[in-house]
matplotlib code that plots the C-alpha trace (Angstrom):
import matplotlib.pyplot as plt

x = [-49.4, -46.9, -43.0, -43.2, -45.4, -43.3, -44.9, -43.7, -42.6, -38.8, -39.1, -39.3, -36.9, -34.2, -35.4, -34.8, -31.4, -30.1, -31.4, -29.7, -26.5, -26.3, -26.2, -29.5, -31.6, -29.4, -30.8, -34.5, -36.7, -39.1, -42.7, -45.8, -48.2, -51.8, -55.3, -56.7, -60.3, -63.2, -63.9, -60.0, -61.0, -64.0, -62.1, -61.4, -63.2, -66.9, -68.4, -70.0, -66.0, -64.7, -67.5, -66.7, -63.3, -63.6, -67.1, -65.0, -61.3, -60.5, -60.0, -58.1, -56.6, -56.9, -58.4, -58.3, -59.3, -58.1, -54.6, -52.2, -54.1, -54.8, -56.0, -54.3, -56.1, -53.9, -54.1, -56.7, -55.1, -51.4, -53.8, -55.0, -51.4, -50.2, -53.1, -52.9, -49.2, -49.9, -52.6, -49.7, -46.7, -49.6, -50.3, -46.2, -45.4, -48.4, -47.7, -43.7, -42.5, -40.8, -40.0, -40.1, -41.2, -40.5, -43.2, -41.7, -45.4, -46.8, -49.0, -49.1, -52.0, -51.3, -53.6, -56.5, -59.6, -62.9, -64.3, -61.6, -58.6, -56.1, -52.4, -51.2, -53.2, -56.5, -56.5, -54.9, -52.4, -51.6, -54.6, -56.0, -53.1, -53.9, -57.8, -56.6, -54.5, -57.3, -59.9, -58.7, -56.0, -57.2, -54.7, -55.8, -53.1, -51.5, -49.0, -49.0, -46.0, -46.4, -42.9, -43.8, -42.8, -47.0, -49.8, -51.1, -54.7, -56.1, -54.9, -56.2, -59.5, -60.0, -58.3, -59.3, -61.1, -60.2, -58.9, -56.6, -54.9, -52.5, -51.2, -47.8, -47.6, -45.2, -45.0, -43.4, -46.7, -48.0, -47.6, -50.3, -52.8, -53.0, -53.9, -53.4, -52.3, -56.1, -58.1, -57.8, -59.0, -57.0, -55.5, -54.2, -50.4, -50.0, -46.2, -46.1, -42.7, -40.9, -40.3, -36.3, -35.7, -32.8, -31.6, -30.4, -34.2, -36.2, -34.9, -35.7, -39.1, -39.5, -38.4, -41.6, -43.2, -41.5, -42.6, -46.7, -45.3, -43.8, -47.1, -49.5, -47.3, -48.7, -48.8, -47.3, -46.1, -46.9, -44.8, -45.9, -42.6, -42.3, -38.8, -39.7, -38.4, -34.8, -32.6, -32.5, -35.9, -37.6, -41.3, -40.2, -38.2, -36.8, -33.2, -32.7, -30.1, -30.0, -29.3, -32.3, -34.2, -31.6, -32.0, -35.4, -36.2, -33.5, -36.1, -39.1, -37.2, -36.3, -40.1, -41.1, -38.5, -39.2, -43.0, -44.4, -41.7, -40.7, -43.3, -42.6, -43.7, -42.8, -44.8, -43.3, -45.6, -43.5, -40.2, -39.2, -36.2, -34.9, -31.3, -31.6, -34.7, -32.9, -30.1, -32.1, -34.4, -31.5, -30.3, -34.4, -34.2, -30.5, -32.1, -35.2, -33.2, -30.6, -27.9]
y = [49.9, 52.7, 52.7, 54.4, 51.6, 48.3, 45.8, 48.1, 47.3, 47.5, 44.1, 41.5, 44.1, 43.1, 39.8, 38.9, 41.2, 38.7, 35.3, 37.0, 37.9, 34.6, 32.5, 31.0, 32.6, 30.2, 26.6, 28.1, 28.4, 31.7, 31.3, 34.5, 33.1, 33.4, 34.9, 33.0, 32.4, 32.9, 28.8, 29.0, 31.5, 30.4, 27.1, 29.8, 32.9, 33.8, 34.3, 37.8, 38.6, 37.8, 40.0, 42.7, 43.1, 42.8, 45.6, 48.2, 47.7, 51.3, 52.7, 55.9, 57.0, 55.0, 53.1, 52.1, 48.8, 49.4, 51.5, 48.9, 47.7, 50.1, 48.6, 51.2, 50.3, 47.7, 46.3, 43.5, 42.7, 41.7, 39.5, 37.9, 36.8, 36.2, 33.5, 32.3, 32.1, 29.2, 27.3, 27.1, 25.8, 23.2, 22.6, 22.1, 20.1, 17.3, 17.0, 16.3, 19.1, 20.3, 19.2, 22.5, 25.4, 29.5, 32.2, 36.1, 37.0, 40.0, 41.0, 38.7, 36.4, 34.5, 37.3, 37.4, 35.6, 34.0, 37.3, 39.5, 41.2, 42.4, 42.6, 43.8, 40.6, 40.4, 36.5, 33.9, 32.5, 29.8, 28.2, 28.7, 26.7, 23.8, 23.7, 23.9, 21.3, 18.7, 19.5, 19.1, 16.7, 14.7, 14.7, 14.1, 15.2, 19.1, 20.5, 24.5, 25.7, 29.0, 31.0, 34.6, 36.5, 37.2, 34.3, 32.9, 34.4, 34.4, 30.8, 29.4, 30.9, 29.4, 25.7, 25.5, 21.5, 20.8, 17.3, 17.4, 20.3, 20.6, 23.9, 24.6, 28.6, 30.1, 33.8, 36.3, 36.9, 38.6, 40.9, 41.9, 39.8, 39.2, 35.4, 32.2, 31.7, 30.3, 27.2, 25.6, 22.7, 19.9, 20.7, 23.2, 23.8, 27.0, 28.0, 31.0, 32.0, 35.0, 38.1, 38.3, 33.6, 33.1, 31.2, 28.3, 28.7, 28.6, 26.0, 23.6, 24.7, 24.1, 21.2, 19.4, 19.6, 17.9, 14.5, 15.9, 17.0, 13.2, 12.3, 13.4, 12.4, 14.5, 14.8, 18.5, 20.2, 24.1, 27.1, 30.7, 32.6, 35.2, 36.7, 39.5, 37.8, 38.6, 40.4, 43.1, 43.4, 46.8, 45.5, 42.7, 42.0, 38.6, 37.9, 35.1, 35.4, 33.6, 30.4, 29.8, 30.5, 27.5, 25.5, 25.4, 24.8, 21.9, 20.3, 20.6, 19.7, 16.7, 15.7, 16.6, 14.1, 11.2, 11.4, 13.0, 12.8, 16.2, 18.2, 21.1, 25.2, 28.0, 31.4, 34.8, 36.0, 39.3, 40.4, 44.1, 44.9, 45.3, 44.0, 41.1, 40.3, 39.5, 37.7, 35.4, 34.3, 32.9, 31.6, 29.6, 28.5, 27.3, 25.1, 24.9, 23.4, 21.6, 23.4]
z = [-26.8, -27.5, -27.0, -23.2, -22.2, -20.5, -23.2, -26.3, -29.4, -29.1, -26.9, -29.8, -32.2, -29.8, -29.1, -32.7, -32.8, -30.4, -31.9, -35.0, -33.6, -31.7, -34.5, -33.8, -37.1, -38.8, -36.9, -36.4, -39.4, -39.1, -39.5, -39.9, -38.4, -39.5, -37.6, -34.8, -36.3, -34.2, -33.6, -32.0, -29.6, -28.4, -27.5, -24.5, -24.6, -23.9, -27.2, -25.6, -24.6, -27.6, -29.3, -27.3, -27.9, -31.7, -31.4, -29.7, -30.9, -31.8, -35.1, -33.4, -30.6, -27.2, -25.3, -21.7, -20.7, -17.3, -15.9, -18.0, -20.9, -23.8, -26.9, -30.4, -34.1, -34.5, -31.5, -32.4, -34.8, -33.3, -30.6, -33.5, -35.1, -31.7, -30.7, -34.4, -33.5, -31.2, -33.0, -36.6, -33.6, -32.6, -36.4, -36.5, -33.8, -34.1, -38.1, -37.2, -38.9, -36.1, -32.3, -30.5, -31.4, -29.8, -30.3, -29.7, -29.4, -28.1, -26.7, -24.0, -22.7, -19.3, -17.6, -20.6, -18.9, -20.2, -20.2, -19.6, -20.9, -18.0, -17.6, -21.2, -22.3, -24.6, -25.8, -23.6, -26.4, -24.7, -23.6, -27.2, -28.3, -24.7, -26.4, -29.9, -29.6, -27.3, -29.6, -33.4, -33.1, -29.7, -27.2, -23.6, -21.7, -22.2, -19.0, -19.1, -17.5, -16.2, -15.4, -15.2, -12.0, -12.0, -11.7, -15.2, -13.2, -16.8, -17.7, -14.5, -15.1, -18.5, -17.7, -14.5, -14.1, -17.0, -16.1, -19.6, -19.0, -16.3, -15.1, -13.5, -12.0, -10.4, -9.2, -6.6, -4.3, -3.3, -6.2, -8.7, -9.6, -6.4, -6.7, -7.4, -3.4, -2.0, -2.5, -6.8, -8.8, -8.6, -11.8, -11.4, -9.7, -8.4, -6.8, -4.6, -4.0, -1.9, -3.6, -2.2, -3.4, -5.0, -7.7, -5.6, -3.8, -6.6, -9.1, -5.2, -5.3, -9.2, -9.1, -7.1, -10.2, -11.7, -10.8, -10.8, -14.8, -15.2, -13.3, -16.1, -18.5, -21.4, -24.7, -25.5, -23.2, -23.1, -21.7, -20.8, -21.2, -18.7, -18.0, -15.6, -13.2, -14.2, -11.6, -14.5, -14.6, -12.2, -12.6, -9.8, -6.8, -7.9, -8.4, -11.2, -14.2, -17.8, -16.3, -14.5, -17.8, -19.8, -16.5, -15.9, -20.5, -19.6, -17.5, -19.1, -22.6, -21.2, -19.7, -23.2, -24.9, -22.4, -22.4, -25.6, -28.3, -27.2, -28.4, -27.0, -27.5, -25.1, -25.9, -24.7, -21.7, -19.5, -19.8, -19.3, -19.2, -23.0, -22.7, -20.6, -22.3, -25.3, -24.1, -21.9, -24.6, -26.6, -23.2, -23.4, -27.3, -27.1, -24.0, -26.6, -29.4, -26.9, -28.7]

ax = plt.figure().add_subplot(projection="3d")
ax.plot(x, y, z, "-o")
ax.set_aspect("equal")
plt.show()
C-alpha cells in the first residue's frame, strides 16, 4: 500500500530509526529473509487462493482486493518476504542460533484467511510460521498470542481445530472484522474487550491466558504483535501505553523460558500511529531481549 494508506512504508522506517537511536541495533543481529516457498504457503492457504494471488498480482497500477486492501506491483514480493521472515525466524531458533526473534514485516498477516485476503493482509505470516515449525521440525505444541486490537480472524480460520496449535486473540469488540465473539474451536481462546478498557483492566483480562498457556506447555511461542491499541493510535479506542506492551511481552517471555527454552518469535501486525509505533516496538524489543 502507498504513502497515504495506514499500512505504509513509513511504519518500517520509523521502527528501524527507533531501534538505531535506542542502541538496540548493536545487540540485535539483522537478517534479510528469503521469499516464502509455495510449499510453505500451502501449509496455511488453499492452493487455489495462492494461485489466484500470484495470477492476479498487477504489473502496473493498483488492484483493489477490498475497500482497505490493495495490491501494487511490489505487493506480492513484499508479502512473500514477510511470510519468509517467519520461516527464517523458526529456522534460526530451532537451530539454536538465537533464543528470540522479531520480524518487522509488512504487509501484516493475521487477517488473511486460508482462502481470502483482507484487512491489509495477503498471507498469514504467523500461521505459516506455526505450520512450518510443526511440519519441518516435528513440534507438537505451538502457541500463538495475538494482541493486535483487531481479532485475528485469519489465523483462527487456519488453525481452528488443530490440536497442535493454541491461539489466543484479544481485540476491541465490536470492531473490525466483527468476528471472534461467537463459539470457537477448543484450541481458540478469543478475548473480546470493551473499547474504553484501561491499562489495569487490560492486564487483568489477558492474565487469564497465562494458566492456559502454562497448561498447554508450548514448544514454541509466536506473537502477532499489533500495536494499534495504543492510546496515540486513531485506528482504535483502546488506551494502552508503551508499558502495557512491554508488560505482556515480559509475561510471554517468562512462559517461553519456562516451557520452550526461551524460543519466542514476534511478527509485526498493526500499529499506525507512526511515532508511537517506533517507541512501542522498542519497549517490546527490550522485553524480548530482557534488557
